[in-house]
Backbone as CSV, one residue per row, in Angstrom:
resi,resn,N_x,N_y,N_z,CA_x,CA_y,CA_z,C_x,C_y,C_z
1,MET,0.844,-1.211,0.000,0.000,0.000,0.000,0.873,1.253,0.000
2,LYS,0.591,2.174,-0.982,1.372,3.403,-1.062,0.624,4.511,-0.356
3,LEU,1.119,4.844,0.884,0.445,5.879,1.678,0.645,7.268,1.095
4,PHE,1.769,7.448,0.413,2.107,8.794,-0.076,2.049,8.874,-1.609
5,LYS,1.073,8.194,-2.156,0.918,8.201,-3.600,0.551,9.598,-4.093
6,LYS,1.291,10.083,-5.088,1.037,11.417,-5.621,-0.209,11.425,-6.477
7,LYS,-0.984,12.448,-6.300,-2.181,12.630,-7.110,-2.090,13.944,-7.873
8,ARG,-2.472,13.906,-9.092,-2.487,15.119,-9.900,-3.852,15.776,-9.792
9,VAL,-3.826,17.027,-9.388,-5.070,17.770,-9.230,-5.119,18.863,-10.290
10,TYR,-6.140,18.937,-11.084,-6.301,19.922,-12.139,-7.263,21.000,-11.692
11,ILE,-6.793,22.224,-11.658,-7.639,23.353,-11.261,-7.917,24.179,-12.495
12,PRO,-9.112,24.263,-12.921,-9.434,25.037,-14.118,-9.235,26.527,-13.878
13,ILE,-8.587,27.172,-14.809,-8.334,28.615,-14.683,-9.122,29.330,-15.766
14,HIS,-9.948,30.263,-15.337,-10.729,31.039,-16.292,-10.124,32.444,-16.388
15,VAL,-9.754,32.816,-17.571,-9.164,34.135,-17.789,-10.212,35.063,-18.357
16,ASP,-10.452,36.147,-17.617,-11.403,37.147,-18.085,-10.649,38.157,-18.966
17,ARG,-10.812,38.034,-20.282,-10.085,38.890,-21.212,-10.422,40.362,-21.032
18,THR,-11.584,40.637,-20.550,-12.009,42.034,-20.418,-11.262,42.745,-19.301
19,GLN,-10.711,41.952,-18.322,-10.011,42.555,-17.184,-8.491,42.593,-17.372
20,GLN,-8.013,42.064,-18.507,-6.576,42.086,-18.758,-6.095,43.519,-18.984
21,GLU,-4.866,43.778,-18.525,-4.294,45.116,-18.704,-3.961,45.363,-20.170
22,ASP,-4.121,46.588,-20.579,-3.781,46.972,-21.943,-2.259,47.094,-22.048
23,THR,-1.653,46.228,-22.825,-0.180,46.221,-22.929,0.318,47.025,-24.122
24,THR,-0.541,47.806,-24.734,-0.129,48.605,-25.887,0.883,49.661,-25.465
25,VAL,2.038,49.683,-26.122,3.091,50.646,-25.804,2.882,51.907,-26.644
26,PRO,2.805,53.075,-25.985,2.618,54.309,-26.757,3.819,54.569,-27.669
27,VAL,3.547,55.043,-28.840,4.614,55.313,-29.811,5.012,56.790,-29.724
28,VAL,6.306,57.031,-29.419,6.835,58.396,-29.343,7.631,58.660,-30.607
29,PRO,7.273,59.658,-31.373,7.999,59.943,-32.629,9.480,60.209,-32.370
30,ASN,10.328,59.747,-33.276,11.771,59.974,-33.167,12.079,61.468,-33.142
31,GLY,12.958,61.852,-32.222,13.380,63.238,-32.152,12.468,64.138,-31.330
32,MET,11.362,63.586,-30.774,10.467,64.431,-29.977,11.133,64.873,-28.681
33,PHE,11.936,63.945,-28.071,12.642,64.263,-26.836,14.143,64.087,-27.038
34,THR,14.911,64.905,-26.357,16.376,64.849,-26.435,16.931,64.771,-25.018
35,LYS,17.841,63.843,-24.782,18.432,63.691,-23.449,19.638,64.606,-23.305
36,CYS,19.640,65.389,-22.258,20.755,66.299,-22.012,21.934,65.510,-21.450
37,PRO,23.116,65.577,-22.063,24.272,64.824,-21.565,24.803,65.335,-20.233
38,GLN,24.405,66.537,-19.841,24.897,67.088,-18.573,23.966,66.773,-17.399
39,CYS,22.693,67.174,-17.498,21.772,66.930,-16.376,20.996,65.624,-16.519
40,GLN,21.160,64.946,-17.663,20.546,63.647,-17.935,19.023,63.674,-18.004
41,LYS,18.432,64.854,-18.138,16.979,64.953,-18.229,16.524,64.890,-19.685
42,SER,15.328,64.303,-19.880,14.751,64.265,-21.222,14.027,65.573,-21.486
43,ILE,14.476,66.273,-22.513,13.943,67.597,-22.817,13.080,67.516,-24.075
44,TYR,11.909,68.126,-24.024,11.087,68.250,-25.218,11.898,69.054,-26.226
45,THR,12.223,68.460,-27.363,13.178,69.033,-28.312,12.860,70.478,-28.684
46,LYS,11.583,70.793,-28.836,11.209,72.166,-29.211,11.577,73.169,-28.125
47,ASP,11.693,72.692,-26.868,12.053,73.586,-25.760,13.522,73.992,-25.802
48,LEU,14.341,73.295,-26.609,15.760,73.666,-26.728,15.918,74.994,-27.462
49,GLY,14.919,75.322,-28.277,14.964,76.595,-29.001,15.976,76.597,-30.128
50,HIS,16.084,77.724,-30.769,16.987,77.894,-31.915,18.443,77.795,-31.488
51,ASP,18.730,78.179,-30.223,20.112,78.174,-29.727,20.578,76.793,-29.278
52,LYS,19.665,75.833,-29.150,19.972,74.473,-28.666,20.629,74.513,-27.273
53,ILE,19.937,75.174,-26.340,20.425,75.262,-24.962,19.430,74.552,-24.049
54,CYS,19.927,73.686,-23.167,19.067,72.944,-22.245,18.382,73.919,-21.285
55,PRO,17.028,73.915,-21.191,16.329,74.837,-20.303,16.479,74.486,-18.823
56,GLU,16.968,73.262,-18.544,17.114,72.822,-17.153,18.451,73.238,-16.549
57,CYS,19.543,73.022,-17.311,20.874,73.275,-16.737,21.710,74.259,-17.548
58,GLY,21.217,74.678,-18.721,21.965,75.647,-19.529,23.031,75.042,-20.408
59,TYR,23.072,73.708,-20.512,24.082,73.055,-21.351,23.883,73.427,-22.814
60,SER,24.981,73.744,-23.504,24.924,74.082,-24.922,25.162,72.817,-25.748
61,PHE,24.130,72.339,-26.422,24.252,71.148,-27.245,25.186,71.415,-28.424
62,ARG,25.846,70.367,-28.890,26.704,70.501,-30.069,25.829,70.787,-31.294
63,ILE,26.267,71.737,-32.102,25.517,72.092,-33.304,26.443,72.036,-34.514
64,CYS,25.862,71.883,-35.691,26.673,71.787,-36.908,27.057,73.181,-37.402
65,ALA,27.912,73.217,-38.406,28.437,74.494,-38.916,27.334,75.391,-39.465
66,THR,26.369,74.771,-40.166,25.286,75.597,-40.749,24.450,76.261,-39.671
67,GLU,24.146,75.505,-38.617,23.363,76.071,-37.506,24.133,77.210,-36.835
68,ARG,25.444,77.014,-36.692,26.277,78.048,-36.056,26.272,79.332,-36.876
69,ILE,26.407,79.207,-38.173,26.423,80.386,-39.057,25.085,81.120,-38.987
70,GLU,23.990,80.369,-38.932,22.661,80.981,-38.825,22.526,81.786,-37.530
71,LEU,23.168,81.309,-36.464,23.090,82.000,-35.167,23.970,83.245,-35.118
72,ILE,25.103,83.215,-35.808,26.113,84.269,-35.662,26.064,85.322,-36.766
73,ALA,25.970,84.882,-38.002,26.032,85.825,-39.136,24.698,86.544,-39.329
74,ASP,24.764,87.789,-39.760,23.543,88.522,-40.109,22.847,87.802,-41.265
75,GLU,21.531,87.834,-41.255,20.754,87.089,-42.245,21.140,87.475,-43.679
76,GLY,21.457,86.456,-44.467,21.781,86.665,-45.877,23.155,87.244,-46.164
77,SER,23.979,87.393,-45.114,25.277,88.052,-45.321,26.428,87.083,-45.569
78,PHE,26.221,85.794,-45.320,27.343,84.847,-45.411,27.654,84.468,-46.848
79,GLU,28.930,84.606,-47.187,29.437,84.234,-48.525,30.470,83.134,-48.331
80,GLU,30.124,81.908,-48.732,31.022,80.773,-48.490,32.178,80.756,-49.475
81,TRP,33.366,80.367,-48.964,34.567,80.269,-49.785,35.032,78.806,-49.884
82,ASP,35.664,78.473,-50.977,36.341,77.168,-51.145,35.458,75.985,-50.759
83,LYS,34.223,76.017,-51.242,33.278,74.963,-50.870,33.685,73.609,-51.424
84,GLU,34.094,73.556,-52.677,34.450,72.292,-53.323,35.967,72.122,-53.379
85,MET,36.469,71.160,-52.614,37.890,70.829,-52.679,38.016,69.315,-52.711
86,ALA,38.802,68.797,-53.654,38.903,67.343,-53.853,39.747,66.690,-52.761
87,LEU,39.282,65.540,-52.290,40.013,64.778,-51.282,41.118,63.956,-51.934
88,SER,42.263,63.889,-51.262,43.289,62.925,-51.662,43.543,62.029,-50.450
89,ASN,43.986,60.827,-50.721,44.236,59.861,-49.654,45.727,59.572,-49.618
90,PRO,46.519,60.448,-48.970,47.987,60.355,-49.060,48.569,59.054,-48.543
91,LEU,47.900,58.398,-47.597,48.418,57.142,-47.039,47.726,55.919,-47.626
92,ASP,46.828,56.139,-48.612,46.014,55.033,-49.140,45.326,54.284,-48.003
93,PHE,44.789,55.048,-47.080,44.138,54.469,-45.899,42.860,53.749,-46.349
94,PRO,42.708,52.462,-46.006,41.549,51.698,-46.500,40.213,52.254,-45.972
95,GLY,39.264,52.439,-46.901,37.925,52.880,-46.526,37.782,54.360,-46.240
96,TYR,38.875,55.122,-46.405,38.831,56.548,-46.051,37.890,57.331,-46.952
97,GLU,37.980,57.095,-48.280,37.122,57.841,-49.209,35.644,57.602,-48.922
98,GLU,35.288,56.345,-48.608,33.893,56.010,-48.325,33.420,56.691,-47.035
99,LYS,34.281,56.676,-46.023,33.928,57.329,-44.755,33.749,58.836,-44.957
100,TRP,34.594,59.426,-45.782,34.535,60.861,-46.083,33.218,61.216,-46.764
101,LYS,32.808,60.373,-47.724,31.546,60.615,-48.431,30.346,60.460,-47.495
102,GLN,30.400,59.482,-46.600,29.318,59.286,-45.625,29.216,60.481,-44.680
103,ALA,30.372,61.021,-44.295,30.397,62.190,-43.407,29.780,63.403,-44.087
104,GLN,29.977,63.540,-45.392,29.383,64.653,-46.135,27.862,64.606,-46.077
105,VAL,27.316,63.411,-46.202,25.860,63.243,-46.148,25.353,63.523,-44.736
106,LYS,26.039,62.983,-43.732,25.614,63.137,-42.340,25.658,64.595,-41.893
107,ALA,26.754,65.290,-42.219,26.939,66.664,-41.739,26.335,67.707,-42.673
108,ASN,26.000,67.287,-43.893,25.468,68.208,-44.906,26.456,69.326,-45.224
109,THR,27.737,69.023,-45.117,28.800,69.944,-45.527,29.858,69.122,-46.272
110,ASN,30.753,69.793,-46.978,31.765,69.080,-47.756,33.000,68.703,-46.951
111,GLU,33.222,69.372,-45.834,34.365,69.044,-44.975,34.069,69.496,-43.540
112,ALA,35.059,69.286,-42.653,34.859,69.562,-41.228,34.997,71.034,-40.872
113,VAL,35.095,71.905,-41.874,35.100,73.343,-41.613,34.399,74.062,-42.762
114,VAL,33.669,75.111,-42.412,33.036,75.981,-43.407,33.652,77.360,-43.240
115,THR,34.145,77.938,-44.333,34.801,79.248,-44.264,34.108,80.245,-45.182
116,GLY,34.282,81.519,-44.874,33.687,82.543,-45.726,33.705,83.914,-45.074
117,LYS,32.972,84.816,-45.682,32.890,86.200,-45.196,31.443,86.500,-44.819
118,ALA,31.251,87.266,-43.747,29.897,87.609,-43.303,29.941,88.889,-42.489
119,THR,28.788,89.405,-42.148,28.723,90.517,-41.203,28.102,90.013,-39.909
120,ILE,28.627,90.493,-38.798,28.087,90.182,-37.468,27.660,91.502,-36.845
121,ASN,26.368,91.676,-36.699,25.806,92.959,-36.245,26.322,94.124,-37.093
122,GLY,26.415,93.861,-38.393,26.806,94.911,-39.333,28.290,95.073,-39.539
123,HIS,29.120,94.306,-38.849,30.584,94.440,-38.953,31.151,93.272,-39.763
124,GLN,31.787,93.590,-40.872,32.272,92.557,-41.779,33.488,91.846,-41.206
125,THR,33.496,90.521,-41.356,34.597,89.713,-40.840,34.682,88.406,-41.615
126,VAL,35.815,87.729,-41.501,35.975,86.391,-42.053,35.706,85.390,-40.939
127,ILE,34.870,84.386,-41.224,34.581,83.387,-40.194,34.901,81.984,-40.692
128,CYS,35.419,81.169,-39.782,35.677,79.749,-40.048,34.966,78.967,-38.947
129,VAL,34.109,78.041,-39.343,33.314,77.290,-38.359,33.601,75.803,-38.515
130,MET,34.209,75.205,-37.506,34.493,73.771,-37.523,33.241,73.001,-37.116
131,ASP,33.100,71.799,-37.661,31.882,71.003,-37.480,32.226,69.647,-36.880
132,SER,31.806,69.407,-35.620,32.141,68.155,-34.937,31.352,66.967,-35.482
133,THR,30.323,67.219,-36.301,29.560,66.103,-36.864,30.255,65.490,-38.081
134,PHE,31.328,66.124,-38.565,32.079,65.621,-39.721,33.366,64.963,-39.228
135,ILE,33.333,63.637,-39.110,34.487,62.867,-38.597,35.064,63.546,-37.349
136,MET,34.196,63.919,-36.444,34.527,64.546,-35.160,35.356,65.816,-35.325
137,GLY,35.106,66.539,-36.426,35.806,67.803,-36.644,37.297,67.643,-36.808
138,SER,37.750,66.438,-37.170,39.194,66.187,-37.265,39.819,67.032,-38.370
139,MET,41.085,67.403,-38.149,41.781,68.337,-39.036,42.636,67.579,-40.048
140,GLY,42.160,67.570,-41.291,42.927,66.989,-42.380,43.470,68.088,-43.272
141,GLN,44.007,67.699,-44.423,44.649,68.682,-45.295,43.644,69.674,-45.892
142,ILE,42.419,69.246,-46.157,41.422,70.173,-46.705,41.028,71.201,-45.644
143,VAL,40.839,70.739,-44.415,40.515,71.660,-43.314,41.620,72.700,-43.167
144,GLY,42.872,72.226,-43.151,44.002,73.140,-43.001,44.101,74.127,-44.147
145,GLU,43.877,73.636,-45.383,43.974,74.498,-46.560,42.869,75.556,-46.561
146,LYS,41.653,75.155,-46.207,40.528,76.097,-46.204,40.734,77.211,-45.169
147,ILE,41.183,76.832,-43.969,41.403,77.842,-42.927,42.559,78.758,-43.312
148,THR,43.643,78.174,-43.849,44.800,78.976,-44.271,44.403,79.992,-45.342
149,ARG,43.676,79.531,-46.348,43.237,80.437,-47.422,42.339,81.547,-46.869
150,ALA,41.456,81.200,-45.932,40.541,82.197,-45.365,41.318,83.278,-44.600
151,VAL,42.317,82.839,-43.811,43.123,83.804,-43.036,43.952,84.673,-43.980
152,GLU,44.543,84.084,-45.003,45.350,84.852,-45.976,44.484,85.870,-46.727
153,ARG,43.273,85.476,-47.067,42.373,86.396,-47.770,41.933,87.527,-46.835
154,ALA,41.727,87.181,-45.561,41.372,88.208,-44.576,42.494,89.227,-44.433
155,THR,43.749,88.756,-44.479,44.905,89.653,-44.405,44.925,90.585,-45.615
156,ALA,44.674,90.012,-46.780,44.686,90.812,-48.017,43.573,91.853,-48.027
157,GLU,42.425,91.509,-47.461,41.271,92.417,-47.459,41.177,93.251,-46.175
158,GLU,42.188,93.082,-45.302,42.257,93.820,-44.029,40.997,93.621,-43.186
159,LEU,40.654,92.331,-42.996,39.481,91.973,-42.199,39.885,91.174,-40.967
160,SER,39.081,91.271,-39.935,39.273,90.437,-38.742,38.897,88.994,-39.070
161,VAL,39.358,88.065,-38.227,39.035,86.643,-38.389,38.427,86.122,-37.090
162,VAL,37.322,85.373,-37.228,36.710,84.683,-36.085,36.657,83.202,-36.421
163,ILE,37.297,82.373,-35.605,37.276,80.922,-35.826,36.569,80.240,-34.661
164,PHE,35.548,79.437,-34.993,34.860,78.606,-34.006,35.492,77.218,-34.072
165,THR,36.147,76.812,-32.992,36.842,75.523,-32.993,35.953,74.426,-32.412
166,ALA,36.015,73.261,-33.031,35.322,72.063,-32.528,36.004,70.884,-33.198
167,SER,36.840,70.164,-32.456,37.646,69.144,-33.121,38.146,68.086,-32.142
168,GLY,38.271,66.879,-32.669,38.890,65.812,-31.898,40.393,65.742,-32.135
169,GLY,40.916,66.643,-32.974,42.359,66.685,-33.219,42.701,66.370,-34.661
170,ALA,43.924,65.930,-34.882,44.403,65.622,-36.232,43.671,64.394,-36.787
171,ARG,43.505,64.344,-38.111,42.813,63.218,-38.740,43.802,62.083,-38.978
172,MET,43.598,60.979,-38.286,44.582,59.885,-38.299,44.753,59.272,-39.680
173,GLN,43.708,59.343,-40.517,43.812,58.742,-41.855,44.819,59.468,-42.747
174,GLU,45.241,60.677,-42.329,46.179,61.441,-43.156,47.556,61.583,-42.514
175,GLY,47.746,61.015,-41.347,49.055,60.960,-40.713,49.762,62.302,-40.598
176,ILE,51.033,62.340,-41.002,51.870,63.533,-40.853,51.334,64.707,-41.673
177,ILE,50.624,64.415,-42.780,50.044,65.485,-43.603,49.050,66.289,-42.766
178,SER,48.317,65.590,-41.923,47.359,66.262,-41.042,48.070,67.142,-40.021
179,LEU,49.136,66.620,-39.437,49.872,67.383,-38.417,50.516,68.639,-39.003
180,MET,50.890,68.589,-40.285,51.519,69.744,-40.935,50.578,70.946,-41.021
181,GLN,49.273,70.684,-40.948,48.306,71.787,-41.053,48.414,72.749,-39.867
182,MET,48.871,72.246,-38.723,49.034,73.095,-37.543,50.003,74.235,-37.843
183,ALA,51.159,73.884,-38.437,52.174,74.894,-38.748,51.713,75.822,-39.866
184,LYS,51.010,75.259,-40.853,50.564,76.056,-41.997,49.570,77.132,-41.566
185,ILE,48.588,76.728,-40.753,47.586,77.696,-40.268,48.255,78.729,-39.363
186,SER,49.135,78.266,-38.480,49.819,79.172,-37.551,50.634,80.219,-38.303
187,GLY,51.249,79.819,-39.423,52.017,80.767,-40.234,51.128,81.845,-40.832
188,ALA,49.952,81.454,-41.320,49.009,82.424,-41.892,48.499,83.384,-40.825
189,ILE,48.271,82.859,-39.613,47.803,83.699,-38.502,48.880,84.695,-38.086
190,ALA,50.155,84.263,-38.135,51.267,85.166,-37.788,51.316,86.353,-38.747
191,GLN,51.098,86.100,-40.039,51.092,87.184,-41.028,49.896,88.114,-40.825
192,HIS,48.769,87.527,-40.453,47.557,88.309,-40.163,47.800,89.222,-38.964
193,SER,48.495,88.704,-37.965,48.814,89.485,-36.764,49.798,90.609,-37.083
194,LYS,50.790,90.326,-37.949,51.771,91.345,-38.345,51.104,92.523,-39.048
195,ALA,49.990,92.228,-39.706,49.251,93.288,-40.409,48.399,94.113,-39.440
196,GLY,48.468,93.780,-38.142,47.737,94.539,-37.122,46.241,94.259,-37.104
197,LEU,45.845,93.038,-37.531,44.426,92.692,-37.618,44.002,91.796,-36.461
198,LEU,42.717,91.845,-36.154,42.179,91.117,-34.993,41.860,89.665,-35.335
199,TYR,42.232,88.768,-34.422,41.903,87.346,-34.555,41.238,86.874,-33.261
200,ILE,39.998,86.403,-33.382,39.238,85.915,-32.221,38.974,84.426,-32.388
201,THR,39.201,83.662,-31.333,38.806,82.251,-31.350,37.668,82.044,-30.364
202,VAL,36.721,81.193,-30.762,35.609,80.810,-29.882,35.689,79.298,-29.714
203,LEU,36.044,78.850,-28.514,36.203,77.423,-28.246,34.833,76.815,-27.950
204,THR,34.477,75.768,-28.698,33.214,75.086,-28.451,33.510,73.624,-28.142
205,ASP,32.513,72.913,-27.706,32.678,71.533,-27.253,32.658,70.551,-28.421
206,PRO,33.719,69.733,-28.600,34.993,69.707,-27.874,36.084,70.378,-28.702
207,THR,37.056,70.980,-28.039,38.239,71.510,-28.723,39.448,70.798,-28.128
208,THR,40.028,69.874,-28.889,41.092,69.030,-28.342,42.197,68.815,-29.375
209,GLY,43.246,68.120,-28.947,44.329,67.687,-29.830,45.090,68.822,-30.485
210,GLY,45.483,68.589,-31.743,46.324,69.531,-32.475,45.687,70.883,-32.700
211,VAL,44.366,70.941,-32.736,43.676,72.233,-32.888,43.921,73.096,-31.655
212,THR,43.816,72.490,-30.468,44.111,73.211,-29.224,45.574,73.625,-29.174
213,ALA,46.446,72.736,-29.649,47.885,72.992,-29.579,48.346,74.041,-30.583
214,SER,47.464,74.489,-31.467,47.877,75.486,-32.454,46.908,76.667,-32.481
215,PHE,46.102,76.783,-33.538,45.366,78.035,-33.765,44.245,78.324,-32.773
216,ALA,43.761,77.311,-32.039,42.695,77.572,-31.059,43.180,78.480,-29.932
217,MET,44.466,78.373,-29.601,45.016,79.143,-28.481,45.863,80.330,-28.947
218,GLN,45.768,80.686,-30.223,46.573,81.797,-30.741,45.750,83.074,-30.913
219,GLY,44.515,83.049,-30.509,43.660,84.216,-30.690,44.127,85.418,-29.882
220,ASP,43.927,86.623,-30.424,44.171,87.834,-29.637,43.183,87.881,-28.478
221,ILE,41.970,87.417,-28.756,40.941,87.277,-27.726,40.403,85.859,-27.835
222,ILE,40.368,85.138,-26.712,39.897,83.749,-26.707,38.623,83.660,-25.873
223,LEU,37.526,83.325,-26.534,36.244,83.141,-25.871,35.908,81.649,-25.837
224,SER,34.932,81.301,-25.026,34.497,79.905,-24.978,33.032,79.832,-24.580
225,GLU,32.371,78.787,-25.051,31.026,78.501,-24.566,31.128,77.823,-23.202
226,PRO,30.090,77.928,-22.356,30.136,77.320,-21.022,30.356,75.809,-21.085
227,ARG,31.199,75.323,-20.197,31.450,73.898,-19.979,31.899,73.151,-21.247
228,ALA,32.531,73.874,-22.151,33.103,73.218,-23.333,34.336,72.418,-22.903
229,LEU,34.530,71.259,-23.508,35.729,70.462,-23.248,36.889,71.068,-24.026
230,VAL,37.935,71.465,-23.303,39.101,72.104,-23.930,40.361,71.443,-23.382
231,GLY,41.155,70.845,-24.263,42.373,70.200,-23.789,43.182,69.644,-24.935
232,PHE,44.299,69.022,-24.608,45.137,68.393,-25.634,44.906,66.883,-25.596
233,ALA,45.570,66.183,-24.692,45.326,64.743,-24.544,44.049,64.517,-23.742
234,GLY,43.418,63.363,-23.918,42.191,63.040,-23.198,42.433,62.801,-21.719
235,LYS,41.383,62.970,-20.933,41.476,62.823,-19.477,41.947,61.424,-19.079
236,ARG,41.400,60.383,-19.721,41.783,59.019,-19.356,43.245,58.736,-19.690
237,VAL,43.706,59.288,-20.812,45.114,59.094,-21.200,46.038,59.720,-20.155
238,ILE,45.686,60.921,-19.695,46.510,61.615,-18.692,46.512,60.851,-17.378
239,GLU,45.321,60.374,-16.972,45.229,59.626,-15.705,46.071,58.355,-15.751
240,GLN,46.043,57.672,-16.881,46.847,56.452,-17.015,48.343,56.753,-17.022
241,THR,48.698,57.942,-17.515,50.120,58.320,-17.582,50.662,58.728,-16.219
242,ILE,49.907,59.580,-15.507,50.404,60.093,-14.220,49.959,59.243,-13.030
243,LYS,49.108,58.231,-13.295,48.624,57.317,-12.244,47.902,58.061,-11.128
244,GLU,47.131,59.062,-11.510,46.338,59.818,-10.545,44.953,60.095,-11.114
245,THR,43.981,60.299,-10.201,42.623,60.641,-10.632,42.490,62.154,-10.714
246,LEU,42.009,62.625,-11.842,41.865,64.068,-12.049,40.485,64.544,-11.600
247,PRO,40.356,65.811,-11.202,39.053,66.330,-10.742,38.011,66.340,-11.859
248,ASP,36.733,66.325,-11.474,35.624,66.291,-12.435,35.634,67.489,-13.380
249,GLU,36.070,68.648,-12.882,36.046,69.869,-13.683,37.258,69.993,-14.609
250,PHE,38.144,69.012,-14.560,39.363,69.055,-15.372,39.019,69.165,-16.852
251,GLN,39.670,70.084,-17.552,39.532,70.335,-18.995,38.193,70.971,-19.381
252,LEU,37.387,71.360,-18.421,36.205,72.146,-18.763,36.620,73.604,-18.908
253,ALA,35.900,74.355,-19.731,36.279,75.740,-20.035,36.469,76.578,-18.779
254,GLU,35.613,76.357,-17.760,35.703,77.147,-16.529,37.046,76.938,-15.825
255,SER,37.514,75.687,-15.820,38.803,75.368,-15.207,39.955,75.938,-16.033
256,VAL,39.829,75.854,-17.361,40.860,76.388,-18.256,40.970,77.904,-18.098
257,MET,39.823,78.581,-17.923,39.841,80.035,-17.740,40.508,80.416,-16.421
258,GLU,40.265,79.622,-15.377,40.902,79.891,-14.073,42.419,79.849,-14.182
259,ASN,42.917,79.041,-15.122,44.365,78.925,-15.311,44.909,79.891,-16.355
260,GLY,44.054,80.826,-16.809,44.520,81.930,-17.638,44.570,81.707,-19.134
261,PHE,43.953,80.613,-19.628,44.030,80.327,-21.063,42.827,80.830,-21.847
262,ILE,41.793,81.263,-21.161,40.577,81.775,-21.816,40.277,83.150,-21.225
263,ASP,39.885,84.090,-22.085,39.588,85.449,-21.613,38.184,85.583,-21.030
264,LYS,37.211,84.927,-21.661,35.839,85.069,-21.180,34.980,83.900,-21.658
265,ILE,34.106,83.437,-20.778,33.125,82.414,-21.156,31.812,83.123,-21.451
266,VAL,31.300,82.893,-22.659,30.100,83.611,-23.111,29.005,82.608,-23.474
267,PRO,27.817,82.707,-22.875,26.709,81.826,-23.270,26.395,81.981,-24.747
268,ARG,25.944,80.912,-25.357,25.716,80.901,-26.804,24.769,82.005,-27.265
269,ASN,23.725,82.255,-26.482,22.744,83.268,-26.913,23.256,84.704,-26.756
270,GLU,24.476,84.870,-26.207,25.067,86.203,-26.084,26.276,86.384,-27.002
271,LEU,26.652,85.311,-27.702,27.887,85.335,-28.491,27.853,86.353,-29.621
272,LYS,26.745,86.427,-30.336,26.677,87.329,-31.482,26.892,88.775,-31.061
273,ASN,26.212,89.208,-29.991,26.365,90.590,-29.526,27.771,90.851,-29.004
274,THR,28.343,89.858,-28.307,29.706,90.012,-27.790,30.704,90.164,-28.929
275,LEU,30.588,89.314,-29.950,31.489,89.403,-31.107,31.292,90.717,-31.855
276,GLY,30.033,91.141,-31.981,29.744,92.407,-32.653,30.429,93.585,-31.975
277,LYS,30.406,93.603,-30.636,31.047,94.691,-29.879,32.562,94.669,-30.051
278,LEU,33.152,93.455,-30.015,34.609,93.336,-30.164,35.058,93.769,-31.562
279,LEU,34.309,93.372,-32.575,34.647,93.761,-33.948,34.531,95.269,-34.134
280,LYS,33.522,95.864,-33.515,33.338,97.320,-33.616,34.509,98.067,-32.982
281,LEU,34.975,97.576,-31.836,36.081,98.232,-31.129,37.388,98.167,-31.933
282,HIS,37.530,97.124,-32.744,38.799,96.926,-33.449,38.730,97.237,-34.942
283,GLU,37.655,97.835,-35.377,37.553,98.196,-36.786,38.557,99.290,-37.144
284,LYS,39.121,99.183,-38.341,40.088,100.216,-38.777,39.353,101.413,-39.351
């Protein structure tokens, strides 16, 4: 006799479909909300406004060259220079041409810098705007050539120069050719300075590598947007080299200004008026 014989008991389960929870997931259109990288809050994209500034913490979102020109130049005054320049692949780097073409589509520009002449609050100047959406604003031979030509033309026309920097540094696909652009641009800026003309740099997020080591820090007046990343080597690289932990504010514009490398930090929505006043003071 099996005293502990197992018995299977079947309990009927009735599911009331009318009481089931609605599992339909609401569909949010792409681009309706944008997450702020600083305060981590989801912002209704339209609330960022034309300036692309977070309404919660004031963070200035990265913007492309065209958006920057629309914010800074007087309406209809911008005349673009050297728009079409052919790429060469000096190192025969595999896949470089394809990546370059993809970047053109993504950034809607032909290279990582847009140069030309415009008026800012009625004051004519030459402007160069680097674009971090184009291969992270890296500086290749076309970038160097466009900026050099713009500065040389500004010298010839006796105009001030304003350069907005945004770059991850030299373009690795071009090797030493990329690094040579630092000296070439610096030489053109030296001639512009000898002519007694004004050169202003505006550091935006991020300004790093060879751009920082050359023309970004050669301005007669150096401005920056709030909390822009400004430095040469990356924070992690430095920490691994010196075997120490660096402070959170390291390489932010505010820290760089405290150490005397930046003259003034200007919010994006005040930049146009600030540049207009500086250009007016230095007009010949």
